[in-house]
N, C-alpha and C positions, 0 to 999 in steps of 0.2 A: 479923397479926403481921409486924413489919418485922425483917429480918435485917440486921445491920450487918457490914460487911467491914472487916478491918484490913489490907488489902493496898493497894498503890499502883497498882492496875490500873484505876483509875476512868477515866482519860483515854483509855485505849486501846480499850475496847470489845471486841467479839468479832471484829473484822475482820482482825487481824494474826496470829492463830493462837496456840497455847499456848506454844510455845518462845520466841518473841520477848517475849511478855508475862512469862514467868518470868525471863528474863534481865534485862529492864527492872526488875522488882521487886527482884532481887538487887542490881543496881547502885544503885538508888534507896535501898534500905535501908542500903547501905554508905555512900553519900554523906550521908545524913541522920542517921547514928549520932552519939551524943554522944561528944565527945573531950575529953581533958584537956590543958591547956597544959603544955608541958615546963618552962617557966620558973616560972610562978606556981602552977600546979596547978588553976586555975579551969576550969569546964566551958564557958566562953564562947569556945571555940576552934573556928573554922569556916573554910569556904572563901570566899575573897574573889573569886578568879577561877580559871581552869583552871590548876592547879599551884601556886597561891599560897594559903597558909593563914596565918591571923592570929588572935591573941587580942584580943578586944575590951576586956579588962580592963587588960593590961599593955602591949599594943602589939607583942608579939613576933611576928615574921614568919618563915616558913620556906617553902622551895620543896619540893614533893613531887610525888606522882603526881596524876592528874586527879581521881580519885574517892576517894582515900584518901591518908593521909600516913603514911610509915614513918619513925619517928624512931629 
C-alpha cells in the first residue's frame, strides 16, 4: 500500500528538522494559493517575480509582498 502525501515537504527530506519544514510548507502553500485578479476577476493572477504580481488574462500588474499580495 502506498501512502500519498499532500504536503510540500518532498524536497527537504528529514535533514532540516521539523520546524523549518513546517515553516517552508506554510510559506509554500501561501505562495501557491489561487488568487483572483482585482480588475477582471479571473483566477489567472500569480507572481511574476519577488513582489510583482500580474494577471495573465488582462495584463494588470501590482506590487505587493514577496509571498502574498494584499490589495
